[in-house]
N, C-alpha and C positions, 0 to 999 in steps of 0.2 A: 356516484355519489357527486351531490352540487358543491362545489367550492365555496366555501365561507365568503362574504363581502371583507374585503381588508379596509382595517381602520387605522389611523395613526392620531396618537393623543399622548400628549405629556403626563409624565406620571404623576406630576401635581394632583392631577384631577381623577385618579385612577380608584383612590377608595372610595369616590363618592360615585362613581358612574359604574364601574366594573361589573356591580351586582345586576346591572341591567342590559350587561354587553352580550348576552346569550345570542350565538347565530352568528357573532363578530369574531372575525382573527385580528385581534388588536395588539398593534405594537406600541408599548407604553416607552417613548423615548425620553431620554435623559439630557441630550446633548444634541446640539445642531445638526451636529455630524450624523447622527441617528435620524433624526427628521428627514434629513437630505436624503438619507438613503431609501427609507422607506415612502417618500412622498410620491414618486413616479408609478408607485404601485397600488396607492391607496384610494379606496372609492371613496372613504369619509374622512374627512381630516380635519383636526382642530390644532392648528400650529401657532397658537399666540406665543408672543415673544416680546421682550424689551426692546431688542433690536430691530426695529422696522424693517430697516432694509434686509437684514438677514431673513426674517420672516417674509419679504416678498420675494426673495429670491428662491426660499424652499417652496411656497406656492406656485410659483412660475414653473416650478419643475414636476408639480403633479398634474400633470396633464390627463390623468384617469380619472380626477375628482367629479364625483356626482353630486356631494355636499361638502362646503367647507362650513365650518363653524365658528365663531368667534365672539370674545366678549369685549371687542371693541366696537363703540357705537359709529364711529368715524372709519371710514373705511376707504378713503382717499387714497392710501398708500398701497393698497392692493391692486395686482394686475387685474383690473375690472374688465378691461376689453377680452384678455383672453378668457377668463372665468365664462363671459357671456358666449364666446365663441364656442366654446366647449360643453355648453349646457349645463355649467356647475349651479347648483341652489348655493347661494349666500345667504347665511344667517347670521345676524350680527348682534351685538349686546344693547342693540335700544332698547331704553328702558329698565335696565336691570339695575343700574345705580341713580336711577331717577329720583327716589326719593334723599339718599345722602348728599346728592348734588345741589337739591333744593335747597336740603338744610344750610349748606354752605353758602347757597346765595342770600339767605334768609340772613346768616351771620354776618356776610359782607353789608347788607343792607342796614343794620343794627349797629356795626361797626362805623358805617358813614353818617348815622344819624347822630350818634351819641360821641363820634371820634374816639372809641377806645384804644386806636394806635396812637394817638397823642397821649392819652391816659397811661398808658403802658411804657411809652417815651418817657413820662416825667417820672413813673416808677423808678424807673432805671436809673434817673439822674437823681433820684433822692428830692424831688421837687414837690411839694406838697401845693395842688391846685386850688384856689380859693375860688375858682369859677369853672364851670364845665366847659370844656372846648368844643363841645356838640350839643344843640339844645333842639335839634328837630325832632317833632313829635310823627312817630308813624301812624297814629292813629286818625284815620278820616283823610288820609293821604291817598293818591291815585297812582295806580301802576300800570304800566303798559309791558306785556310780555311779548316779545318778538319772537315766534317759534312755539307753537303750542304742541307739541308733543309730549312723551312722558316728562320730562324734565319739566316742561312749560306747564304741565297740567298740575305735577307735584308742587310747583314756586305756587301756582294759583289758589291751592286746597290749604296751602300753610300759611300764605298770606292773609286768607279769610278769617285767620283766628286773631288777626291784629287790626280788624275792622279796616283793610286796605280795600279801596275801590280798585279791581283789576279789568282792566280790557285786553283782550289778548288777541295776536296775529295769527292767523293760520292759512296755509298755500291756497285751501280749498275749505272754505265755512261750509258747517252743516248746519247751520240754524240754531246753534247753543246761543244764550243771552251772553251779550258783551264780546261776541267773538266776531272779529271783520279780518277782510281778507287783504291781500298785497296792495291793493289800490287806493286802501283808505286810511292807513296808519300816518303816513307823513302829512297829511293835512291836520293832524289832531296831535303832533307830538308836544304842541305849547300847553295841551292839558295837564301833563303827567310830571310828578314828582321824583318816580323811579321809572327808568327803561331797563328792563331785564332781556337780555339777549340769550336765546336758548335754540336759535335755530341750527340745521345741519350746515356744514361748509360745502358748497358746490360753487361751479362757476356763477352760478346767479346770484349768490347771495355775497362773493366778495365784494369788501367795502359796501357792504349794504348800508352802513352809517358814515358818513362824512361831514364835510364842512357845512353843508345845506341842512343836513339834519341837525347838528349840532346848535347850529344858527336858529334853528326853529323850536329848540327845547328852551324850558324854563332857565334862568339864570343860576336858579337853586338846584335845578335837577342833577340827580346822577345816573349815571350809566353804569350798569352792572352786568359783565360779560361773561357767562359761563359755558360759552360754545366755544369757538375758535377765532383765534387771533385776526385771521383774514376776515371776518366781518366786518370789521372795524377798520378806516383809514388811519392808522395811528399817527401818523403825521399829522392829518386834521387834528386828530384826536388832543395831540400835544400842542397845538396851535391852541385849541378851546379850552384848555386847562390853564394855560399860561395867559391868555388874555380874559380869564374867567368868565367865559360865555355859558359854560355849564359849571353847575354847583361841584362836581368832581366824576371821579371814575374809580369805580372797584372792578378790577380786573384779576380774573384766575387765569387768564390765558392772553398771550401775547404773539407777536410776529416780528421776530423770529422765537423760537422757544430752544432752549432757556434764553432769555435777555440779555445781552451781552452788559457786562457791567459797568461799562462806560456809556451806555445808552441812556439820554436825557429824559426817558420817560421814570427812570427810580426817583428823580428828583423831583418831577412835576408836581405843581403844587395840587394838593387835594387829591393826590392818587394812590390807592392801596392796592399792591399787586399782593396776589397769593399764591403764584409759581404753579399753576394748573395743579393744584392738589385737590380740588375737590371730587373728582373721581375716583381717589384713592383714600379718602378720609372716611372711612369703613371698612366694617371687621367681617362682613357677610357675603361679598360678591362673588366668591368662586362658591357656595353653598348656592347661590341664587342659578347661577352660570350653569352649574352643574343640573339642577334641578329641571332648569328650561332644557339643557340638552337632552334628559332622559325623555321629556315630553315629547319633544322634536324627534327624538329615534322614533317613538311610536307611529308618529305621523309621517315619518319618512317611509316607514315600512308600509302602512296602510295607504301611500301614495295620497294624504292629505297636504291641504296648504299648512306652513310651518308657522310658528312664530317669529316674529321679526326677521321676515324674508327681505332681503336687501332689493331693492328697483336698481338696478344697474346703469339705467339710462339717468336717474336723477343724483345716482351716487352716494345712496345711502339707504 
């Protein structure tokens, strides 16, 4: 009798995926200790945890993994070299939260345009404003989206409802209208009122935007980063904000995280910090993740290409 493939998954997802796991010997772990115990024996693993260091330790112990699944879109904290060497397929969470993250990005843009942060501050001080603190009109403005994957495409889709003219940057353009390549966006920075950052964090994208890029932007333009803090040279950004080189920055991500309480970015002029909440400001992530896992399980069994299969060489 053939042994069933061993799988290890958190008990949190059990109600959503167990009905589809016929033919698997599943350990539904409830603690890091249980996950570590089953990891070396698992062919299929789903080891997501908030403690990323412990998660990486457990995955490192999973030397027999053929398929590792994760809800995380960014996998830079995984032992990628080991997974590649042992032939593990890694499916990540790319696109799972694209819509809610895009919603959050638009909230950041609207907050910057109308300065809702200052309105809320005035309310708390019981100060009735006679003039609006923000008068920027979004209609007929221009936006650049750096990184045109799932999140970038959702941002573009939602911006269309505000009559914003969108230009997107993609690693490899495929001929879509208003989509440009990596060699073209810097020369056009001065055209845009909004610069959204939604590209993956890799060695190639570290400090993608720095002093030169901020100098090329409009002095009224806002930077909106929902990707990773490492994509922006934070010291250069702080200088640009203090010198009013750009209009402002709305940052869901910083480097490091959490941002230290004494960091000068907290008090930088025209800077809105939303504490990396965009990816968790949602209510259906695990349902979407479970549905994708079930579909990928079918594909895994059939030897087919799986959804959101990570590229180890690119790191995402």
